[in-house]
N, CA, C and O atoms as CSV, one atom per row, in Angstrom:
chain,resi,resn,atom,element,x,y,z
A,1,MET,N,N,18.023,-7.984,-25.329
A,1,MET,CA,C,18.878,-7.123,-24.315
A,1,MET,C,C,17.766,-6.287,-23.447
A,1,MET,O,O,16.920,-5.571,-23.981
A,2,ALA,N,N,17.921,-6.532,-21.645
A,2,ALA,CA,C,16.792,-5.671,-21.187
A,2,ALA,C,C,16.708,-3.989,-21.144
A,2,ALA,O,O,17.692,-3.249,-21.162
A,3,LYS,N,N,15.377,-3.585,-21.085
A,3,LYS,CA,C,15.115,-2.399,-20.909
A,3,LYS,C,C,16.064,-1.731,-20.184
A,3,LYS,O,O,16.925,-2.497,-19.750
A,4,LYS,N,N,16.184,-0.845,-19.962
A,4,LYS,CA,C,16.740,0.060,-19.352
A,4,LYS,C,C,15.645,0.870,-18.397
A,4,LYS,O,O,14.774,1.575,-18.906
A,5,ILE,N,N,15.825,0.634,-16.458
A,5,ILE,CA,C,14.596,0.798,-16.505
A,5,ILE,C,C,15.171,3.106,-15.949
A,5,ILE,O,O,16.118,3.450,-15.241
A,6,THR,N,N,14.602,3.616,-16.333
A,6,THR,CA,C,14.749,5.682,-15.894
A,6,THR,C,C,14.231,5.293,-14.732
A,6,THR,O,O,14.999,5.541,-13.803
A,7,ALA,N,N,12.809,4.562,-14.272
A,7,ALA,CA,C,12.428,5.361,-12.636
A,7,ALA,C,C,11.415,4.114,-12.425
A,7,ALA,O,O,10.516,3.561,-13.059
A,8,ASN,N,N,12.193,3.959,-10.943
A,8,ASN,CA,C,11.008,3.489,-10.246
A,8,ASN,C,C,10.067,3.712,-9.237
A,8,ASN,O,O,10.481,3.856,-8.087
A,9,LEU,N,N,8.890,3.763,-9.471
A,9,LEU,CA,C,8.727,4.873,-8.255
A,9,LEU,C,C,6.928,4.119,-7.449
A,9,LEU,O,O,6.168,3.271,-7.915
A,10,LYS,N,N,6.854,4.878,-6.210
A,10,LYS,CA,C,6.068,4.041,-5.612
A,10,LYS,C,C,4.782,4.931,-4.838
A,10,LYS,O,O,4.953,5.414,-3.719
A,11,LEU,N,N,3.435,5.079,-5.619
A,11,LEU,CA,C,2.584,6.096,-5.509
A,11,LEU,C,C,1.610,5.131,-5.174
A,11,LEU,O,O,1.415,4.022,-5.671
A,12,ARG,N,N,0.746,5.997,-3.817
A,12,ARG,CA,C,-0.720,5.374,-3.439
A,12,ARG,C,C,-1.413,6.402,-3.488
A,12,ARG,O,O,-1.160,7.570,-3.194
A,13,ILE,N,N,-3.306,5.355,-4.311
A,13,ILE,CA,C,-3.474,6.390,-5.421
A,13,ILE,C,C,-4.918,5.548,-4.523
A,13,ILE,O,O,-4.706,4.735,-3.623
A,14,PRO,N,N,-5.985,5.843,-4.868
A,14,PRO,CA,C,-7.486,5.684,-4.278
A,14,PRO,C,C,-8.415,4.436,-5.711
A,14,PRO,O,O,-8.895,4.740,-6.802
A,15,ALA,N,N,-8.343,3.422,-5.189
A,15,ALA,CA,C,-8.902,2.629,-6.553
A,15,ALA,C,C,-9.665,2.901,-6.661
A,15,ALA,O,O,-10.501,3.296,-5.849
A,16,GLY,N,N,-9.694,2.757,-8.153
A,16,GLY,CA,C,-10.167,2.577,-9.382
A,16,GLY,C,C,-10.417,4.482,-9.692
A,16,GLY,O,O,-11.241,4.919,-10.496
A,17,LYS,N,N,-9.726,5.128,-9.055
A,17,LYS,CA,C,-9.911,6.143,-9.285
A,17,LYS,C,C,-9.373,7.124,-9.486
A,17,LYS,O,O,-9.681,8.256,-9.116
A,18,ALA,N,N,-8.247,6.672,-10.286
A,18,ALA,CA,C,-6.933,7.781,-10.709
A,18,ALA,C,C,-7.016,8.348,-12.158
A,18,ALA,O,O,-7.230,8.035,-13.330
A,19,SER,N,N,-6.697,9.429,-11.292
A,19,SER,CA,C,-7.468,10.351,-13.068
A,19,SER,C,C,-6.090,10.897,-13.263
A,19,SER,O,O,-5.093,10.463,-12.685
A,20,ALA,N,N,-6.114,12.105,-14.313
A,20,ALA,CA,C,-4.989,12.764,-15.113
A,20,ALA,C,C,-4.602,14.127,-13.996
A,20,ALA,O,O,-3.914,15.098,-14.309
A,21,GLY,N,N,-5.120,13.934,-12.912
A,21,GLY,CA,C,-4.376,15.170,-12.048
A,21,GLY,C,C,-3.661,14.205,-10.952
A,21,GLY,O,O,-3.558,12.979,-10.929
A,22,PRO,N,N,-3.152,15.320,-9.949
A,22,PRO,CA,C,-2.304,14.816,-8.857
A,22,PRO,C,C,-2.879,13.392,-8.127
A,22,PRO,O,O,-4.094,13.196,-8.140
A,23,PRO,N,N,-2.224,12.680,-7.668
A,23,PRO,CA,C,-0.473,12.381,-7.951
A,23,PRO,C,C,-0.520,11.832,-8.870
A,23,PRO,O,O,0.678,11.657,-9.095
A,24,VAL,N,N,-1.289,11.165,-10.025
A,24,VAL,CA,C,-0.366,10.371,-11.169
A,24,VAL,C,C,-0.738,11.273,-12.155
A,24,VAL,O,O,0.181,10.927,-12.898
A,25,GLY,N,N,-1.351,12.209,-12.853
A,25,GLY,CA,C,-1.235,13.199,-13.496
A,25,GLY,C,C,0.862,13.533,-13.545
A,25,GLY,O,O,1.716,12.970,-14.229
A,26,SER,N,N,0.990,14.597,-12.557
A,26,SER,CA,C,2.197,15.200,-12.640
A,26,SER,C,C,3.506,14.260,-12.154
A,26,SER,O,O,4.691,14.594,-12.179
A,27,THR,N,N,3.009,13.157,-11.764
A,27,THR,CA,C,3.938,12.030,-12.014
A,27,THR,C,C,4.397,11.704,-13.003
A,27,THR,O,O,5.579,12.007,-13.169
A,28,LEU,N,N,3.783,11.050,-13.948
A,28,LEU,CA,C,3.342,10.129,-15.129
A,28,LEU,C,C,4.359,11.548,-16.161
A,28,LEU,O,O,5.443,11.674,-16.731
A,29,GLY,N,N,3.317,12.216,-15.916
A,29,GLY,CA,C,4.322,13.747,-17.132
A,29,GLY,C,C,5.088,14.148,-17.354
A,29,GLY,O,O,5.278,14.682,-18.447
A,30,GLN,N,N,6.224,14.073,-16.080
A,30,GLN,CA,C,7.518,14.644,-16.228
A,30,GLN,C,C,8.302,13.176,-16.801
A,30,GLN,O,O,9.530,13.258,-16.832
A,31,TYR,N,N,7.896,12.291,-17.103
A,31,TYR,CA,C,8.594,11.291,-17.894
A,31,TYR,C,C,8.229,10.959,-18.988
A,31,TYR,O,O,8.636,10.049,-19.711
A,32,GLY,N,N,7.249,11.884,-19.171
A,32,GLY,CA,C,6.782,12.000,-21.015
A,32,GLY,C,C,5.500,10.513,-21.299
A,32,GLY,O,O,5.074,9.898,-22.277
A,33,LEU,N,N,5.295,10.484,-19.828
A,33,LEU,CA,C,4.442,9.297,-20.751
A,33,LEU,C,C,2.954,9.569,-20.467
A,33,LEU,O,O,2.433,10.392,-19.715
A,34,ASN,N,N,2.109,8.107,-21.756
A,34,ASN,CA,C,1.055,8.676,-21.930
A,34,ASN,C,C,-0.294,8.211,-21.083
A,34,ASN,O,O,-0.937,7.205,-21.384
A,35,MET,N,N,-0.752,9.415,-19.571
A,35,MET,CA,C,-1.564,8.966,-18.461
A,35,MET,C,C,-2.645,8.067,-18.826
A,35,MET,O,O,-2.992,7.339,-17.896
A,36,MET,N,N,-3.289,7.908,-19.945
A,36,MET,CA,C,-4.223,7.063,-19.548
A,36,MET,C,C,-3.796,5.624,-20.219
A,36,MET,O,O,-4.740,4.835,-20.178
A,37,ASP,N,N,-3.150,5.329,-20.551
A,37,ASP,CA,C,-2.435,4.178,-20.717
A,37,ASP,C,C,-1.938,3.168,-19.461
A,37,ASP,O,O,-1.683,1.974,-19.302
A,38,PHE,N,N,-1.965,4.413,-18.670
A,38,PHE,CA,C,-1.863,3.769,-17.104
A,38,PHE,C,C,-2.936,3.583,-16.304
A,38,PHE,O,O,-3.143,2.689,-15.483
A,39,ILE,N,N,-3.871,4.885,-16.744
A,39,ILE,CA,C,-4.955,5.160,-15.783
A,39,ILE,C,C,-6.158,4.608,-15.734
A,39,ILE,O,O,-7.039,4.726,-14.883
A,40,ASN,N,N,-6.119,3.883,-16.895
A,40,ASN,CA,C,-7.521,2.924,-17.425
A,40,ASN,C,C,-6.975,1.191,-17.475
A,40,ASN,O,O,-7.594,0.271,-18.010
A,41,PRO,N,N,-6.051,1.123,-16.973
A,41,PRO,CA,C,-5.677,-0.371,-16.851
A,41,PRO,C,C,-5.556,-0.431,-15.599
A,41,PRO,O,O,-5.416,-1.573,-15.162
A,42,PHE,N,N,-5.560,0.427,-14.830
A,42,PHE,CA,C,-5.631,0.641,-13.054
A,42,PHE,C,C,-6.699,0.681,-12.403
A,42,PHE,O,O,-6.868,0.006,-11.387
A,43,ASN,N,N,-7.736,1.622,-12.983
A,43,ASN,CA,C,-9.126,1.497,-12.226
A,43,ASN,C,C,-9.915,0.087,-13.030
A,43,ASN,O,O,-10.983,-0.474,-12.785
A,44,ASP,N,N,-9.005,-0.132,-13.930
A,44,ASP,CA,C,-9.915,-1.294,-14.437
A,44,ASP,C,C,-9.237,-2.980,-13.272
A,44,ASP,O,O,-9.777,-3.986,-12.813
A,45,GLN,N,N,-8.371,-2.618,-13.270
A,45,GLN,CA,C,-7.624,-3.842,-12.005
A,45,GLN,C,C,-8.350,-3.739,-10.302
A,45,GLN,O,O,-8.662,-4.711,-9.614
A,46,THR,N,N,-8.464,-2.516,-9.985
A,46,THR,CA,C,-8.460,-2.206,-8.697
A,46,THR,C,C,-10.198,-1.522,-8.062
A,46,THR,O,O,-10.529,-0.969,-7.013
A,47,LYS,N,N,-10.998,-1.943,-9.384
A,47,LYS,CA,C,-12.569,-1.527,-9.638
A,47,LYS,C,C,-12.766,-2.360,-8.231
A,47,LYS,O,O,-13.802,-1.839,-7.816
A,48,ASP,N,N,-12.365,-3.407,-7.187
A,48,ASP,CA,C,-13.065,-3.915,-6.584
A,48,ASP,C,C,-12.537,-3.777,-5.602
A,48,ASP,O,O,-12.622,-4.583,-4.676
A,49,MET,N,N,-11.965,-2.876,-5.582
A,49,MET,CA,C,-11.320,-2.070,-3.880
A,49,MET,C,C,-11.343,-0.905,-4.057
A,49,MET,O,O,-10.341,-0.190,-4.080
A,50,MET,N,N,-12.950,-0.391,-4.272
A,50,MET,CA,C,-13.095,0.969,-4.435
A,50,MET,C,C,-13.581,0.811,-2.692
A,50,MET,O,O,-14.124,-0.054,-2.005
A,51,GLY,N,N,-12.879,2.553,-2.429
A,51,GLY,CA,C,-12.831,2.798,-0.905
A,51,GLY,C,C,-12.099,3.279,-0.205
A,51,GLY,O,O,-12.227,3.967,0.807
A,52,SER,N,N,-10.684,2.647,-1.147
A,52,SER,CA,C,-9.447,2.328,-0.119
A,52,SER,C,C,-8.255,2.993,-0.908
A,52,SER,O,O,-8.376,3.575,-1.986
A,53,ASP,N,N,-7.483,2.878,-0.444
A,53,ASP,CA,C,-6.248,3.416,-1.303
A,53,ASP,C,C,-5.159,2.308,-1.085
A,53,ASP,O,O,-4.894,1.595,-0.117
A,54,VAL,N,N,-4.653,2.421,-2.277
A,54,VAL,CA,C,-3.842,1.104,-2.359
A,54,VAL,C,C,-2.320,1.262,-2.765
A,54,VAL,O,O,-2.371,2.381,-3.277
A,55,ILE,N,N,-0.982,0.860,-2.870
A,55,ILE,CA,C,0.063,0.784,-3.250
A,55,ILE,C,C,0.692,0.747,-4.648
A,55,ILE,O,O,1.032,-0.349,-5.095
A,56,VAL,N,N,0.873,1.850,-5.366
A,56,VAL,CA,C,1.061,1.110,-7.154
A,56,VAL,C,C,2.906,1.106,-6.790
A,56,VAL,O,O,3.560,1.973,-6.210
A,57,HIS,N,N,3.337,-0.139,-7.350
A,57,HIS,CA,C,4.702,-0.069,-7.800
A,57,HIS,C,C,5.121,-0.127,-9.102
A,57,HIS,O,O,5.257,-1.211,-9.669
A,58,LEU,N,N,5.339,0.915,-9.636
A,58,LEU,CA,C,5.232,1.844,-11.503
A,58,LEU,C,C,7.284,1.816,-11.967
A,58,LEU,O,O,8.188,2.624,-11.753
A,59,ARG,N,N,7.253,0.992,-12.381
A,59,ARG,CA,C,9.208,0.484,-13.247
A,59,ARG,C,C,9.095,2.095,-14.646
A,59,ARG,O,O,8.153,2.088,-15.438
A,60,ILE,N,N,9.600,2.652,-14.668
A,60,ILE,CA,C,9.344,3.343,-16.064
A,60,ILE,C,C,10.393,2.880,-17.096
A,60,ILE,O,O,11.472,2.760,-16.516
A,61,TYR,N,N,10.493,2.549,-18.511
A,61,TYR,CA,C,11.535,2.657,-19.006
A,61,TYR,C,C,11.782,3.372,-19.906
A,61,TYR,O,O,10.939,4.053,-20.491
A,62,ASP,N,N,13.340,3.321,-20.242
A,62,ASP,CA,C,14.044,4.191,-21.265
A,62,ASP,C,C,13.351,4.354,-22.309
A,62,ASP,O,O,14.011,5.112,-23.020
A,63,ASP,N,N,11.868,3.936,-23.114
A,63,ASP,CA,C,11.281,3.622,-24.470
A,63,ASP,C,C,10.077,4.133,-23.694
A,63,ASP,O,O,9.089,3.813,-24.355
A,64,ARG,N,N,9.769,4.670,-22.782
A,64,ARG,CA,C,8.857,5.625,-22.163
A,64,ARG,C,C,7.636,4.487,-22.381
A,64,ARG,O,O,6.565,4.652,-22.965
A,65,SER,N,N,8.236,3.067,-21.605
A,65,SER,CA,C,7.041,2.361,-21.421
A,65,SER,C,C,6.814,1.738,-20.239
A,65,SER,O,O,7.724,1.972,-19.445
A,66,PHE,N,N,6.222,1.252,-19.939
A,66,PHE,CA,C,5.984,0.947,-17.842
A,66,PHE,C,C,5.701,-0.122,-18.010
A,66,PHE,O,O,5.398,-0.725,-19.040
A,67,ASP,N,N,5.790,-0.452,-16.920
A,67,ASP,CA,C,5.035,-1.587,-16.089
A,67,ASP,C,C,4.791,-1.128,-14.435
A,67,ASP,O,O,5.548,-0.517,-13.681
A,68,PHE,N,N,2.973,-1.862,-14.129
A,68,PHE,CA,C,3.081,-1.827,-12.912
A,68,PHE,C,C,2.322,-2.684,-11.931
A,68,PHE,O,O,1.148,-3.017,-12.089
A,69,ASN,N,N,3.174,-3.055,-10.777
A,69,ASN,CA,C,2.084,-3.682,-10.035
A,69,ASN,C,C,1.481,-3.337,-8.302
A,69,ASN,O,O,1.960,-2.628,-7.417
A,70,VAL,N,N,0.374,-4.104,-8.342
A,70,VAL,CA,C,-1.220,-3.014,-7.604
A,70,VAL,C,C,-0.359,-3.892,-6.176
A,70,VAL,O,O,-0.140,-5.099,-6.081
A,71,ILE,N,N,-0.148,-3.228,-5.586
A,71,ILE,CA,C,0.905,-4.330,-4.102
A,71,ILE,C,C,-0.571,-4.289,-2.985
A,71,ILE,O,O,-0.883,-5.417,-2.603
A,72,GLY,N,N,-1.255,-3.416,-2.578
A,72,GLY,CA,C,-2.840,-3.573,-1.960
A,72,GLY,C,C,-2.700,-2.514,-1.142
A,72,GLY,O,O,-1.822,-1.690,-1.399
A,73,GLU,N,N,-3.347,-2.389,-0.273
A,73,GLU,CA,C,-3.948,-1.923,0.987
A,73,GLU,C,C,-2.323,-1.539,1.857
A,73,GLU,O,O,-1.451,-2.390,2.033
A,74,PRO,N,N,-2.225,-0.172,2.278
A,74,PRO,CA,C,-1.261,-0.313,3.041
A,74,PRO,C,C,-1.147,-0.789,4.466
A,74,PRO,O,O,-2.312,-0.993,4.809
A,75,ALA,N,N,-0.225,-1.115,5.630
A,75,ALA,CA,C,-0.903,-2.127,6.678
A,75,ALA,C,C,-1.123,-1.270,7.606
A,75,ALA,O,O,-1.814,-1.725,8.517
A,76,ASP,N,N,-0.790,-0.173,7.726
A,76,ASP,CA,C,-1.377,0.834,8.801
A,76,ASP,C,C,-2.464,0.816,8.554
A,76,ASP,O,O,-3.209,0.680,9.524
A,77,ASP,N,N,-3.118,0.940,7.158
A,77,ASP,CA,C,-4.406,1.238,7.108
A,77,ASP,C,C,-5.505,0.114,7.325
A,77,ASP,O,O,-6.678,0.266,7.667
A,78,LEU,N,N,-4.830,-1.029,7.043
A,78,LEU,CA,C,-5.781,-2.174,7.592
A,78,LEU,C,C,-5.672,-2.486,9.305
A,78,LEU,O,O,-6.404,-3.394,9.700
A,79,ILE,N,N,-4.920,-1.884,10.205
A,79,ILE,CA,C,-4.651,-1.710,11.692
A,79,ILE,C,C,-5.763,-0.737,11.731
A,79,ILE,O,O,-6.598,-0.951,12.609
A,80,ARG,N,N,-5.961,0.343,10.923
A,80,ARG,CA,C,-6.372,1.031,11.187
A,80,ARG,C,C,-7.845,0.615,11.340
A,80,ARG,O,O,-8.341,0.421,12.449
A,81,LYS,N,N,-8.518,0.486,10.206
A,81,LYS,CA,C,-9.441,-0.710,9.985
A,81,LYS,C,C,-9.741,-1.203,11.333
A,81,LYS,O,O,-10.262,-0.435,12.141
A,82,ALA,N,N,-9.484,-2.310,11.625
A,82,ALA,CA,C,-9.209,-3.149,12.172
A,82,ALA,C,C,-9.354,-3.141,13.688
A,82,ALA,O,O,-9.966,-3.926,14.411
A,83,ALA,N,N,-8.125,-1.280,14.209
A,83,ALA,CA,C,-9.047,-1.054,15.755
A,83,ALA,C,C,-9.971,-0.054,15.596
A,83,ALA,O,O,-10.056,0.725,16.545
A,84,GLY,N,N,-10.786,0.164,14.521
A,84,GLY,CA,C,-11.801,1.307,14.372
A,84,GLY,C,C,-11.405,2.902,15.122
A,84,GLY,O,O,-12.083,3.532,15.933
A,85,ILE,N,N,-9.719,3.351,14.362
A,85,ILE,CA,C,-9.065,4.184,14.721
A,85,ILE,C,C,-9.181,5.616,13.786
A,85,ILE,O,O,-8.226,5.396,13.040
A,86,GLN,N,N,-9.530,6.471,13.495
A,86,GLN,CA,C,-9.199,7.020,12.446
A,86,GLN,C,C,-7.652,8.179,12.433
A,86,GLN,O,O,-7.636,9.215,11.769
A,87,LYS,N,N,-6.438,7.692,13.328
A,87,LYS,CA,C,-5.007,7.612,13.369
A,87,LYS,C,C,-4.925,6.986,14.251
A,87,LYS,O,O,-5.741,6.648,15.109
A,88,GLY,N,N,-3.143,6.637,13.976
A,88,GLY,CA,C,-1.999,6.399,15.380
A,88,GLY,C,C,-1.729,7.629,16.193
A,88,GLY,O,O,-2.241,8.737,16.027
A,89,SER,N,N,-0.593,7.169,17.361
A,89,SER,CA,C,-0.717,7.756,18.121
A,89,SER,C,C,0.389,8.704,17.783
A,89,SER,O,O,1.225,8.298,16.976
A,90,GLY,N,N,0.490,9.643,18.169
A,90,GLY,CA,C,1.896,10.910,18.068
A,90,GLY,C,C,3.101,10.631,19.256
A,90,GLY,O,O,4.224,11.135,19.258
A,91,GLU,N,N,2.393,9.439,20.520
A,91,GLU,CA,C,3.672,9.098,21.006
A,91,GLU,C,C,2.945,7.781,21.539
A,91,GLU,O,O,2.145,7.584,22.453
A,92,SER,N,N,3.498,7.037,20.675
A,92,SER,CA,C,3.252,5.245,20.818
A,92,SER,C,C,3.596,4.961,21.589
A,92,SER,O,O,2.728,4.200,22.019
A,93,HIS,N,N,4.373,4.981,22.267
A,93,HIS,CA,C,5.208,4.332,23.417
A,93,HIS,C,C,4.849,4.989,24.855
A,93,HIS,O,O,5.211,4.347,25.840
A,94,LYS,N,N,4.064,6.400,25.092
A,94,LYS,CA,C,3.405,6.206,25.494
A,94,LYS,C,C,1.655,6.217,25.897
A,94,LYS,O,O,1.002,6.121,26.936
A,95,THR,N,N,1.386,6.372,24.601
A,95,THR,CA,C,-0.668,7.067,24.293
A,95,THR,C,C,-1.216,5.773,23.254
A,95,THR,O,O,-1.341,5.673,22.034
A,96,LYS,N,N,-1.361,5.237,23.934
A,96,LYS,CA,C,-2.077,3.866,23.341
A,96,LYS,C,C,-3.269,4.359,22.913
A,96,LYS,O,O,-3.944,4.876,23.803
A,97,VAL,N,N,-3.839,4.355,21.568
A,97,VAL,CA,C,-4.775,4.125,20.950
A,97,VAL,C,C,-6.170,3.393,20.414
A,97,VAL,O,O,-7.216,3.778,19.891
A,98,GLY,N,N,-5.682,2.301,20.778
A,98,GLY,CA,C,-6.431,1.231,20.074
A,98,GLY,C,C,-6.049,-0.148,20.465
A,98,GLY,O,O,-4.905,-0.340,20.876
A,99,LYS,N,N,-6.960,-1.201,20.369
A,99,LYS,CA,C,-6.593,-2.418,19.953
A,99,LYS,C,C,-6.843,-3.261,19.450
A,99,LYS,O,O,-7.989,-3.374,19.886
A,100,ILE,N,N,-6.712,-4.134,18.754
A,100,ILE,CA,C,-6.728,-5.518,17.417
A,100,ILE,C,C,-6.346,-6.991,18.460
A,100,ILE,O,O,-5.374,-7.149,19.198
A,101,THR,N,N,-7.163,-7.657,18.268
A,101,THR,CA,C,-6.923,-9.421,18.549
A,101,THR,C,C,-6.067,-9.582,18.045
A,101,THR,O,O,-5.902,-8.811,17.100
A,102,ASP,N,N,-4.994,-10.597,18.277
A,102,ASP,CA,C,-4.339,-11.775,17.641
A,102,ASP,C,C,-5.043,-12.538,15.782
A,102,ASP,O,O,-4.379,-12.594,14.747
A,103,ALA,N,N,-6.461,-12.983,15.966
A,103,ALA,CA,C,-7.041,-13.367,15.017
A,103,ALA,C,C,-6.711,-11.965,14.168
A,103,ALA,O,O,-5.730,-12.017,13.426
A,104,GLN,N,N,-7.507,-10.647,14.233
A,104,GLN,CA,C,-7.290,-10.055,13.166
A,104,GLN,C,C,-5.942,-9.863,12.632
A,104,GLN,O,O,-5.740,-9.816,11.418
A,105,LEU,N,N,-4.992,-9.749,13.526
A,105,LEU,CA,C,-3.166,-9.171,13.547
A,105,LEU,C,C,-2.962,-10.387,12.523
A,105,LEU,O,O,-2.216,-10.031,11.612
A,106,THR,N,N,-3.368,-11.630,12.400
A,106,THR,CA,C,-3.191,-12.646,11.205
A,106,THR,C,C,-4.165,-12.615,10.069
A,106,THR,O,O,-3.717,-12.993,8.987
A,107,GLU,N,N,-5.394,-12.240,10.116
A,107,GLU,CA,C,-5.865,-11.923,9.078
A,107,GLU,C,C,-5.099,-10.934,8.336
A,107,GLU,O,O,-5.151,-11.033,7.110
A,108,ILE,N,N,-4.375,-9.971,8.855
A,108,ILE,CA,C,-3.736,-8.413,8.702
A,108,ILE,C,C,-2.465,-9.046,7.578
A,108,ILE,O,O,-2.152,-8.592,6.477
A,109,ALA,N,N,-1.857,-10.324,8.365
A,109,ALA,CA,C,-0.498,-10.685,7.986
A,109,ALA,C,C,-0.332,-11.517,6.893
A,109,ALA,O,O,0.680,-11.658,6.207
A,110,GLU,N,N,-1.694,-12.198,6.759
A,110,GLU,CA,C,-2.012,-12.745,5.814
A,110,GLU,C,C,-2.480,-12.185,4.523
A,110,GLU,O,O,-2.079,-12.617,3.443
A,111,LYS,N,N,-3.346,-11.205,4.649
A,111,LYS,CA,C,-3.540,-10.539,3.465
A,111,LYS,C,C,-1.928,-9.452,2.541
A,111,LYS,O,O,-1.871,-8.866,1.460
A,112,LYS,N,N,-0.992,-9.634,3.561
A,112,LYS,CA,C,0.558,-8.650,3.255
A,112,LYS,C,C,1.451,-9.784,2.941
A,112,LYS,O,O,2.290,-9.477,2.094
A,113,MET,N,N,1.543,-11.300,3.470
A,113,MET,CA,C,2.330,-11.716,3.363
A,113,MET,C,C,3.179,-11.875,1.954
A,113,MET,O,O,4.403,-11.751,1.903
A,114,ASN,N,N,2.523,-12.104,1.069
A,114,ASN,CA,C,3.905,-12.204,-0.114
A,114,ASN,C,C,4.715,-10.239,-0.436
A,114,ASN,O,O,5.581,-9.961,-1.266
A,115,TYR,N,N,4.164,-9.465,0.347
A,115,TYR,CA,C,4.392,-8.403,0.126
A,115,TYR,C,C,5.655,-7.782,1.275
A,115,TYR,O,O,6.451,-6.855,1.123
A,116,LEU,N,N,5.426,-8.797,2.540
A,116,LEU,CA,C,6.395,-8.836,3.916
A,116,LEU,C,C,7.481,-9.159,3.526
A,116,LEU,O,O,7.439,-9.489,2.340
A,117,ASN,N,N,9.182,-9.272,4.295
A,117,ASN,CA,C,10.219,-9.632,4.099
A,117,ASN,C,C,9.928,-11.082,5.227
A,117,ASN,O,O,10.565,-11.115,6.280
A,118,ALA,N,N,9.560,-11.504,5.103
A,118,ALA,CA,C,8.958,-12.468,5.844
A,118,ALA,C,C,8.962,-14.044,5.111
A,118,ALA,O,O,8.704,-14.370,3.952
A,119,ASN,N,N,9.289,-14.699,6.065
A,119,ASN,CA,C,9.501,-16.530,4.895
A,119,ASN,C,C,8.019,-17.165,5.869
A,119,ASN,O,O,7.523,-17.981,5.091
A,120,ASP,N,N,7.232,-17.150,7.033
A,120,ASP,CA,C,5.962,-17.491,7.349
A,120,ASP,C,C,5.188,-16.333,7.821
A,120,ASP,O,O,5.516,-15.163,7.625
A,121,ILE,N,N,3.741,-16.879,8.696
A,121,ILE,CA,C,2.980,-15.835,9.084
A,121,ILE,C,C,3.282,-15.874,10.143
A,121,ILE,O,O,2.666,-15.144,10.919
A,122,ASP,N,N,4.396,-16.762,10.678
A,122,ASP,CA,C,4.889,-15.948,12.478
A,122,ASP,C,C,5.367,-15.154,12.075
A,122,ASP,O,O,4.897,-14.089,12.477
A,123,ALA,N,N,6.567,-15.012,11.056
A,123,ALA,CA,C,7.630,-13.377,10.954
A,123,ALA,C,C,6.651,-12.531,10.438
A,123,ALA,O,O,6.568,-11.430,10.981
A,124,ALA,N,N,5.923,-12.769,9.561
A,124,ALA,CA,C,4.917,-11.709,8.857
A,124,ALA,C,C,3.757,-11.127,10.150
A,124,ALA,O,O,3.456,-9.934,10.101
A,125,LYS,N,N,3.328,-11.738,10.932
A,125,LYS,CA,C,2.809,-10.967,11.917
A,125,LYS,C,C,3.474,-10.393,12.943
A,125,LYS,O,O,2.967,-9.431,13.519
A,126,LYS,N,N,4.495,-10.811,13.257
A,126,LYS,CA,C,5.569,-9.913,14.062
A,126,LYS,C,C,6.004,-8.244,13.189
A,126,LYS,O,O,6.206,-7.064,13.475
A,127,VAL,N,N,5.958,-9.204,11.940
A,127,VAL,CA,C,5.802,-7.960,10.956
A,127,VAL,C,C,4.931,-6.425,11.744
A,127,VAL,O,O,5.205,-5.429,12.413
A,128,ILE,N,N,3.961,-6.995,11.208
A,128,ILE,CA,C,2.544,-6.417,11.428
A,128,ILE,C,C,2.518,-5.919,12.723
A,128,ILE,O,O,2.194,-4.744,12.892
A,129,ALA,N,N,2.944,-6.961,14.107
A,129,ALA,CA,C,2.809,-6.181,15.190
A,129,ALA,C,C,3.546,-5.115,15.566
A,129,ALA,O,O,3.214,-4.175,16.287
A,130,GLY,N,N,4.786,-5.373,14.911
A,130,GLY,CA,C,5.880,-3.917,14.992
A,130,GLY,C,C,5.176,-2.923,14.659
A,130,GLY,O,O,5.163,-1.866,15.291
A,131,THR,N,N,4.416,-3.186,13.478
A,131,THR,CA,C,3.825,-1.703,12.731
A,131,THR,C,C,2.682,-1.168,13.534
A,131,THR,O,O,2.478,0.045,13.577
A,132,ALA,N,N,2.003,-1.942,14.107
A,132,ALA,CA,C,0.805,-1.391,15.315
A,132,ALA,C,C,1.684,-1.038,16.558
A,132,ALA,O,O,1.162,-0.043,17.060
A,133,ARG,N,N,2.633,-1.356,17.180
A,133,ARG,CA,C,3.278,-0.777,18.259
A,133,ARG,C,C,3.196,0.442,17.772
A,133,ARG,O,O,2.332,1.120,18.328
A,134,SER,N,N,4.213,1.349,16.321
A,134,SER,CA,C,4.473,2.008,16.172
A,134,SER,C,C,3.437,2.955,16.351
A,134,SER,O,O,3.497,4.156,16.613
A,135,MET,N,N,2.377,2.119,16.144
A,135,MET,CA,C,1.128,3.637,15.639
A,135,MET,C,C,0.431,3.820,17.034
A,135,MET,O,O,-0.254,4.805,17.310
A,136,GLY,N,N,0.689,2.705,17.938
A,136,GLY,CA,C,0.137,3.034,19.372
A,136,GLY,C,C,-0.941,2.493,19.423
A,136,GLY,O,O,-1.720,3.115,20.146
A,137,VAL,N,N,-1.715,0.821,18.586
A,137,VAL,CA,C,-2.055,0.090,18.743
A,137,VAL,C,C,-1.631,-1.170,19.824
A,137,VAL,O,O,-0.576,-1.678,19.444
A,138,GLU,N,N,-2.071,-1.701,20.850
A,138,GLU,CA,C,-1.968,-3.166,21.389
A,138,GLU,C,C,-2.270,-3.624,20.602
A,138,GLU,O,O,-2.996,-3.211,19.698
A,139,ILE,N,N,-1.606,-4.973,20.797
A,139,ILE,CA,C,-2.049,-6.759,20.590
A,139,ILE,C,C,-2.959,-7.691,21.901
A,139,ILE,O,O,-2.311,-8.117,22.857
A,140,GLU,N,N,-4.326,-7.911,21.827
A,140,GLU,CA,C,-4.832,-8.692,22.646
A,140,GLU,C,C,-4.532,-10.185,22.247
A,140,GLU,O,O,-4.979,-10.751,21.249
A,141,GLY,N,N,-3.616,-10.780,23.293
A,141,GLY,CA,C,-4.225,-12.079,23.418
A,141,GLY,C,C,-2.728,-12.796,22.922
A,141,GLY,O,O,-2.629,-14.020,22.832
């Protein structure tokens, strides 16, 4: 019989720098989990991505066991890096804050392909382009 899932969590944590403090400690503590059972494997798995935040999907079961998947950098972070901007536009339909090339769009879409609701690279590019548009970033070419 399969274990019953108590919680499905989505966390954004700096790669390789998880600690017992917030957001990890406060989130895992309320479910009665041993934080170090998550922190050490997470830091080992993400040490090569240091300097960026990563999304983690964490499933907690009723017997206080858990598993997690590291999804990678969020698409908006990848778009901001490619465009060379600090943040997106507050009024994306009026104020444009940057541009990325079609090649950069393809590169981001290939990185995120496994985690998007897309069947091929063209569909993935459309998803990422929509995210860029909502941030006030234009696609060139």
